[in-house]
N, C-alpha and C positions, 0 to 999 in steps of 0.2 A: 478386419475381423477380432471379435473381442473373446476374451477367454472365457469358457462355459464356466458356470457356477456350479459347484458340487461340493456336497460335504468332505470334510477332510475325515478319512477312515483309516483304521490301524489294525491291519489284518493279524498280526502278532498278538494284540490283544483279543480279538474275538477267538482265538485257539482257546485260552484258557477260560473265557467266559462260558463257553459251552458246558463246562464242568458243572456248573450249577443251573445254567439256563435250561439245559436239558430236564433236570428236576422240574423246573419251573413251568415247561412247556406241558408237563404231565398234569400239573395241578391246573395250570391256566385254562385247559380245555373244560375243566369242571367249573371254570369260574363264569363261564358265558351265561349272561341271564335268561331264564325261561319265565316270559310273561304266559300266564294261564288264565283262562276262564272254562267254565263247565259246560259239557253237554253230553250225557250219556248215551249208550248204546248197547247192544247184545255183547258180541263178541269183539268187535271194533268200535271204538269210541274216539270223541275229539274233546278233549280236555283244556281249558282254559280260564284265565282270570285277567281283570282290565289292568292295563298299564298305567302307569301315571299319567301318561299323555294321551290316553284313552284308545292307543291301538290295541289290537289282538293280533298275537301270532299264534297259529294253529299248533296243536301238540296231537299226533295220532297214537292211540295205543291199541295194541293188539294183545289179547289175553283170553286164555281158556274162559273166565269169567270175569265179570265187571258188574258191580253192584255200588249201592251208596244212598246216601240221603241227600236230595238237592240243596245246595248251597251250604251244606254242612261237610260232607265227606264223600269222597269217591275211592273205592276199593277194587284195585285189579290184582288178580290172582292166577296162578299158573303159566308160565312161559311168558311173562309179560315183557312185552317190547312198546317202550315209548321213544319216538322219534321226533326230531325238529330239526329240519334242514339237514346239515351233515351229521348231525350228534344223534345218536342212539343209545338207548339205555335199557338193558335187559336185567330181570330179576325174578326171583320167585314172587315177590309182592310188593306192589308200588301201593302206598295209602297216601292221599291227598286231603289235609285238613283245610277247608275253604276258609272259616273264619281266621284262622291263624296264618293262613299262606303258607303250610307247611308241607313238603312233600318228604314222605319216609320210603326209602326201597330197603329191601331186606331179602337176605339170602341170595348168593350168586351173583351180585351186582357187576354189570359189566358195562362199560361207557366206551364207544369207539366214535372216534371223530379224524377223518382226513388221514386214515392209516395208523393212527395213535389208539392205542388199548389203555382202559384202566378198570382195573376190577377191586372188589373188596366185598365184606359182609355186610356192610351197613351203611345207608346215605341218609342223612337227614339235612333239608334245605329250606329256608325260608326264601321263597322265588323273587320277592319284591325287594327286601331290605339286603338279599344275598347274605344270611348268615345262617351258620349251620356247620356240621362236620362230616367227614368220611373216615370210618374207622378201618384201620389196617387196609389200606388200598396198595395195590400193586401197578405199576403202570410201564407201559413200552411205548418211547418215541420213536416210529418208524421212520422219520427222516434222518436220523443219528442212528438207528440199529442198536439202542441202548434203553435200558430201562432201570426200575429200581421199587423200593417199596418204602413204607412210612407206617409209624405207628398209629398216626392221626394226622389228618388235614383239616384245620379250622379255617372256615370262610368268614372273613371278618368286613364284609361288604363287598360292593360291586367290584371294587378295584384292589382289594388286600385280602391276604390268606397268609397262614403259617402252617409250617409241616413240621411235626415232631418225629424225631429218631427216623430221619430219612436217609435212603441209601441210593447209589447210582451206579452200574455197571452195564459194561455191552457184552459181558461174557456169561456163558450159562453156567450154572453150579455143578460141580462134580458130585461122586455119588454120595460125599460126606456133605453137600451142601455148601461147600466152599468155592469162592471166585478167585480167579487169577488176579483181578483188582477189583477193588472196591472202594467207593467214595461214601464215607457215612458223615452225618452231620446231627449234633443233639437237637437244633431247631434251625428252621429256616423261615424267616419272614419274607415276604414278597409284597412289594408296594407298586403296582402297576402305574399309578398315577404320578409318582415321582420318580420312575424309571429306576428302583432300587431295591436290590434284595441283599439281605443279610443273613450269613450262617452262622450260626456258634458251635463252637467246638467240632470242627471241621478236621477230618482225617482221612488221607488216602493212604490205602494198603494195597502192597503189592506181593502176592503170595503170602499173605498174613503178616507181612513185614510194613510197618508204618515208615513211609518215605516222605511224607508232607503232612505236617500237622500245625494248624493255626487256630488260636482261641476265637479270631473274630476274621469274618470274611464278607467283603462287600463286592457286589458284581452289579452291571446293567442288565436291565431286562428286556430290553428292545434294541432298535437301532440306534439309540441316543449313545453317547459316549459319556464316560464318567472318569476322574482322576483315580489313580490306584497305582498299586505296585504290580509289576510283570512277574512270570515266574522267573527266577535265576537261570542263568545260562553259565556253562562250563566250557572251558577250553583248556588244551593242553599242547604246548608245542616246544621244540628242542631249543630255541632261540630264547622263550620267555618263562618256559615252566607252567604251572598250573595258574589258571585264571577263573575266579568266581565274579560275575557280574549280577547285580540285580537291578534291572532298570524300574523305573518311576515314571509313569505317565500322566501327564497335565493337561485335562481338558479345559483350556482357558477360555475359549468361546466356540461357537459353531463353525467359525471358519479359521480358528488357531488352535493348535495343540503342541506340544514339547515333550520331549523324552530326555530324562537324566538317568545316566546309567553310571553309577559308581561301581569301581571294581578293584578287585585286589589281585596282582600278578607276583606270584611267589619269588621270582628272579629280578623284578624290576621295580617292585614296590605298589603303590595305590595309583589308581588311573580314574580319568571320568571320561565318558562321553556323552555327548548332547546332541539332540536334533530339534531344530524347530520349524514348523510348517505353517504356511500361512495360505489365504486364498481370498480375493475379492472378484468381483465380476470382470475387472480387467489386469488384474495382476496375481500371479502366484508364484511360490517358492519354496526352497528348503535350505536350510543352512546346518551345517554338521561341525563339530568338533570334538576331537579324541585327542586328550592330553595325559601325560606323565607327567606332573611336576618334577620328580626328581628320579631319574632312571639309576637305580643303583647298580648298574652292570657300568654305566658310562660316566655317572655323575653328573649328567646334563638333564636339561627339560628336554623332553620330546613331544611332538604334537603333530596333528594333521587338520587342516582347514578345508572347507569344502563349501560352494556355494552355487545354488541354481536359482536364478531368477529370471522370470518373462513375464511379457504382457503386451498391454496394447495402449498406444496412445492417440490422442486426436489426430485427425487426417487419414486415418487407416494405416498407421505406422506401428508395426509390430517391433518389439525389443527383445534382446535377450542376453543376460551375461551369466557365466558361469565360469568357476575357478575350483583350481587345487592346488594346495600347498603345503608341504611338509616341513619338519624342522632341520632336515640335515639328508645327507646323500644316502647315509647307510638305513633310513627310515624304511625303505620297501624290503630291504632284508629281514628286518627284525620284528616287524608288525605287520599283520595280516588285516588289521582293522584301518579305516579311516579315509583309504584312497578310493575306493570304489564302494564302501558301504553305504555313505549318504553323501549327497543327496543320490536317489536312484535313478534319476531321469537321464543322466548323462555318464556313460561309463568310459573311461579314459582306455586306450588301446595298449599302451604299455605302463607298467608303474614306475618307470623310469622317465617317462616324458610327461609332465604335468601341465596341462593348458589353462591359462587365463584368457577368456575369449569374451569380448562383447560385441553385439551388431544390432543395427538397425535396418529395417526393409519396410520399403514402401511398394506397392503394385497397384497398378491402374490398367486395364486393358491387358495388352500382350508386353507392357513395360515393368521393369522393377528397377528400383534405386536403393542402394544398400552402403551403408558404411560400417567399418568393422577396425577393432585393434584386437590384437592377438599376442601373445607372449608366452613363454614356456620356462618351467622349471625342470632343468636337466640334473638327474640324480646321476652323477659319475661314480664308475667304479674305476680305480687305478689299474685293475687288470683286465679290465673290458672297457675301454672308454668308448662313447658313442658320439656322432656326429650332431651336435644340437641344431634343430632348425632355425630358419630366420624369424625373427619377429615381424610382425606387421604392425607399423605405428604411425600412420592408421592407412587402410584400405578402402578406397571409396570407388563405386563403380555403378555402370548403367548397363542393362541388359535387356534385348528384345528376346523374348523367349519364343522363338519359332511363330513368325507371321506368316500366314498363307493367303495367296491370291490365284485362282486360277491353275491350280497345281503348282504355282511357284512357291517357293519356300525360301524366307529371309530370316537370317540369324545374325545378332550382332551383339558383340560385349565390348565394353572399354571400361579400363581402371586406371586409377593412381594408386601407387603402394609406395609406403616409405620403409626400408627393409634395414633391421638392424640385428647385429650378431655379437654373442658376449665374447668371441674370440676374433673380432675383426682386429686388424693390425698383428696379430699373434701368430695366426695360421695363414700360410701361404694361400691365396685366393679367395679370403673371407675378407670382402670389402663390404662398406655400407653405403647406401645411396637410394635413390628414387628410381621408380619406372613408371612411364605411362604407356598403356599398351592398348591396342585395337585389334578384334579379332571378329571376322566378318564372313558371311558365305552367302551365296545364291543358288539355288538348285530347282530342278523340276521333275517330277517324276511321270514317266510315261509306262503304261501298262495296266493290267488288271489284277484280278486276284490270282491268276495262274503265273503271271510273268511282270518283271519290271525292269526299266532301264532308268538310271537317276544320274545326269550329268551334273556336276558341280563344280562352281568356282569360287576359291576362296582365298583369305590374305591373312597374315600375321604380321602386325606391324608392332615395334616398340621403341621408346626411346627412353636413354638412361642419363641420368646426372649423379655422378658418384662423388664421395666425400675424398677418395684417395685416387690417384693414376692410375690407369691400367698397363698393360705391358706396353703400349706403345706412347705412354705419356699422357695421352687423353684422359679427360674425366667425364666427358659427355660423348656420347654415341648413339646412332641409330640404325635401324635396319627395317626393311620391308620385305616379306617374303611371299609371294603370290603360289598359288596352287590350282591344278585341275584335276578333278578325277572322275571317273565313270563307274557307278557301283550297278551291277545287272544280276538278276537272278531268275528262277523260274522254280516252279512246283508241281511235279508230275504224280499221279496217284494210281494206283491200282490195285486189285483185290488179290488177296494171297491166303494161302494155308499151310500151317505148320502144325505137325503132330495133332491133326484133326481139328486145330482150332482156326477160325477165320480171322484175317488182319486187314487192314489197309496200309499197304506199303507204300510210302512216298520216295521220291527222290528229287533232292533240292540242290541244284548246282548253284555255284555263286562265283562271279568273276568281278574283281576290283581292278581298275587301273588308276595308278598316280604319277602325276609329274610335278616335280616343284624343284626349281631350281637350287642350286648350292649358293649359300652365303656364308662367309666367315663368322664364327660364333665361339668357338671352343677355345680359342687362344685369345681373344681380345674381350669379349663379351663375359659378364659376370654371370653366374648361375644361382638364382635365388630360390627358385620353386621347381625346378624341373629333374626328373630323373627317369632312365631308360624303364620303358613298359616290360613286364615279364612277357615272353613269347608264348602264347597259348592259342587254342583254338579260336578265341574269339577276339582277342587284340591284335592277332594277325591281319585281321580286317580294319584296323585303324589307319588312317591316313599317315598320323605322325607317330613314329616310334617313341615319343617322350610324352611323359606328362608335364602339366604345367605351361609357362609361357616361354621361357628364356631360350630352351632348345627346340628347334624345327629341324627336322631330318630332311636333307636333300632326298629326293626320291624320282626314279624313273624305273617303274616296277608294274608288274601284274601278279596278282595273287589270285589263285584258282584252286577251289575246294567244291566238294559235294558232301551231302549228308544223307544217307536213307534213314527212315524210321519205320518200325511196324507197330501200328497202333490196333489194340484190341477192339474186335467190333462188339458196339454195345457199350462196354465200359469206357471206352476213350485211352484206357490205360496204355503207357508207352512200354512195350515188350522188348523192343531191341533198339539201338540207335549205333549207327556206324557212321565213321566220318574221315574225310583224308583233306589235307590242305598243303600247298606249298607256295610258297614266292618266288619270283622269278625277277633278278635285276636286270634291267636293260642297260644300265650303266653302273659304275662303283658307286656306293654310298659312302660319303666322306664324314658325315656327321652321325658318330656312333656313341654309345654308350661307355665303350671303353677308350675311344679316340683314335683307335686303330680301323682305318678304313676297311668296309667288307668288299671284298673284289670276287668273291664267288658268284657265277652267275646264278646258281639255283641255292636257295636257302634251305634250312633245315626243314625235313618232311615231318607234318604233324599227322599223327594216326589217334582217332579217338573210338572209343567203343563202351558201351554198357547193355546191359541185358538183365531182365528177370524172368526170362523164360523157363529156368529152372525152378520147379518149386521150392518156396523158401529160402531160396538163394538169390543174390544180387552181386554182379560183377560190373566192375567198371576200371577204366584205365586211360591214360593217354602217355603217348612215346613222342618223343622230339628226337629226330634221326639226322645226323649231318652226313651227307652223302660223301664229300670230299674224304673225309677220314674215316668213314664206314663204321661210325661208332654212334652210341646211344649218348646225347648230351644231356637229356632230362626225362624222366618218368616219374609216373605215379600210378601204381596199381592199389585197387581195393576189392574186397571181399567181404560179405555179409551173410550170415546164416541165422535166420529167424523162423524156428519153425513153430512157434506160438508166444502166447503172452509171457512174458518175463523170462523168454529164453532168447538170448540174442548173443553173437559172437562177431566181430567185425576186426579186420586187419588192414592196415594201409602201409604201402611201400612209397617211400618218397626218395628219389634221387635225383641230384643234380652233380655234373661232372665239375671235378674240381673245388666242390664247393659243401655239399652234405649228402648223408646217407642216411635216412632214419626208418626205422619200422615201428609202428603203432599199433597194440593190439586192446581193445576193449570189450568188455564182456558183463553180461547179468546171466545168470544160469542157476536153477535149483540144483543142490547137490545132495539134498537129504530130506525125506518126508514127502508127504502129500502136496505138491504145489497146487497154488490156487490156478484155476484155467480161466479168469477172466478176470476184467480190472472193474467188477462191480464194487460200489463203494458202500460205505455203512458197516455196521458192526456184524460180525458172522456169528453162528451158533456152531461152528466147527471149531473145535479147538485141538484139532490134529496138525501139530507144528511141522513146518517146512524151512529148512535151511535155504538160503541163496547166496552164491558169491557174486561180487560186483567188483569191478577193477578196470584199471588200465595201465598200460606200461608203454614208454616212450623211449626207445633205445637208439642211440647215435652209435651206427657203425664206424664211422668216419673217426670219431674221438674214442670209442670202445668205452663208453660209459652210458650209464642210465640217466637219464634227462630228467624226467618227471615220471612218477607213479602213483598208482591208488590202487589200495587192495581192502577190501571190507567184506563183511558178511551182514546179512539180515535176517533175521527171524520174524515169522508170521505164524503167532499162535491161533489165529482166528480173531482174537480180541484185543490183541495188543502186538506191537512190533518192536523189535530192538534192533539196533543199527549201531553197529562198530567199524568206523571208518578210517585208515591211515594213509595220509596224504605226503607225499615227498616231493618238494617243490625246488628245482635247481636254482640258487642265486648265483652261482659261479663255476668255474670249472673244478674248483675244488670245495665248494661250499653247498649246502642244501639245506632247507628246513623241513622239518617233519612234523607235522600236526596230527593229533589224536583225538577224532571225534565221536561221542557215545550219545545215543538219543534212545529215549523210550516213548513210543506212541501209544497211547490208551485210545482205541478207538472210540470214536464218539465222547471223548472227553478232552484230551490236549497232548502235547507234546513236551516234553522235557529234555533237558541236556542241550549241547551243541547240534545245531542242525546240518547233517551233511548232504541235504536234498539238492540244495543248489550246486554242490561240487558234483555230485552223480550226475545230474541232469546235463550240466555243461560239457562233461568230459566222456561220457559213455553214450555214444549214439544209439537210439532204439531204447533207451532207459525207461522203464514204467514204476511208476507208483506201485506199491503193492496194494494200497488202497488209493483209489482216487480221493480228492479232496470233495468233502461233503458240503454242500451248500447251505450256508446257514446265515442267520440276519448279521450284518454288519456290527460290530460291538467295539468294546474297548476293555481294557486290562481289569483284571479281577484285582481288589486291593484286600490285602491280609496284614494282619498285625499278629 
């Protein structure tokens, strides 16, 4: 499979380009050529002139009176409406001079096109050469919900025009004619042929206070990209102080681009971030660097490197390489940038485990062959050490991905792995070596849509060759563990009615039998990649209690459970789910995660429940109950109240016996003013402001401390939005980093400041943007000097 070819886009650049692109759109609609030829009639007429290529596109004119001299002049007066396709022009009078090919519109001129409106007192246009002017036009761009005015628009040909004294805003003026925010430029030139706009003397005012002023501004006019400066970003955190960064975007080629971001950090000094992206029909990738040449606090160089490269080779071979590396162990505490900022395609699960991973894949039919190399950079904290994973150098394997024949199913996998560890020989149990394993199964399903029974035969075989001797002195060992299982289940349905509502109720019992002999593993064989599975409502039906290959639990057990669901008639929404499951051991289990055999005949009882029956409320929870001690070993409970848009409060309680106990609360809620009742995008005409509170608090009851927290406020005025968000992230038992993010969003224009939206979306379940993203052409940065 080959990588699809697509243009490189730059979303942040598109945001700022709309501040002048929207003004452009207003004038651009007037720049559409109107080919004319003449034919007069009483109150409704068709007027037109020959096109250079001989074609004629009709224009329909409606007016109270139409008169004129053939081939010399046509005059329409009184509620004149001229239409051509989606374009409509209304005026008190439209006069067309045939010899000069000049159309003059006077008095209450109004132009509409695809939801956009343009109006002014006077329009003159030579339709063939497309030269003329529009005096004192006002415009409104429906897609962005914003508009403005200009003293004059001059049409300079089919693809060029200039606007003098142009403004732009999505706000409505107050009683004194002032706008909450307003962009004004002395002169704006639009060159559609070269995809370039240039504004001179541009000033952005916020409540009459200039917040951005540039003598010269360049911006792209369409979906093309151009080089230029992006708006500055501001960041403030307790570790580094105040940071100002001004990115520069370089449009190298249609499939290549780069961004360079010089920055100044008050506590640490100068910094530079960069990102390079490339795309070909067979290959694509991103590379990133963030570097502080000399950190004033540590006196050393600090950096983060990232790379993500993928593509296709001949013979249907796919490949990928991605990596994250930082300069030192404390980087993740001191800097929020660099680890997951870029490339964006591969996010690390924890900032303290940074992978380097390369892989080749080939697939043909049901078979796949693969080769992989994997290594880790572990960022250690002396107060909270973590166990480094093994590196695979290399991993080579083959897999048959579920072949089926006459209801028989075959699964097979075989791999060679070379495992290496940075603590080998230093930490007991950490050895290096090689492993060859093979895992296979054959099964057959009996039944239909209402019931099934699936017997399954399986095996797990592994052979080890180690660099150092095991506990019994051997360097080589092998084992093969067979297994048999029978999985069965059924689905029963009936009609039900609750509180006057009709539902389809299901009852879904399931029974799993597993029999696997004991083979000595924990004391003799190494453990390169296995870990015990967390027991929950789904993993309890796994045949093996471990992930990975090195540990295979012995089992002679029966797992029985049942689930009932209430599904709303018509919509199919699940209104209620209840479940219960328990495992019964038919003999002791000796291979366990703790190394202590399980001797209880009955395992923990698991109970599951979730419901949305109560309007605006959602409840959910799981409970793990130990019968012998009659105590709860693990539980998760959640509740969420969402009565409407921008109103959500949720809480989660998690408990694990002798391990953790945490309470997590998140919310988005209006606290003052008239809150919006929908997520409609675009600029608004209401300017009755509303305040919203947003936040999340994670508290550890076991440690009696606040782990992570977010607290912020959003203000929606109708045409601009302000956000102030503080984020506290725990980096240790007695350490935390606090960041303060402030952003101004001018609806229909741009966002300035640091962007907290990613933090709010990721941490507050149900969070909604106060204004949905407005779709606009893909663009690139504004360049300003």
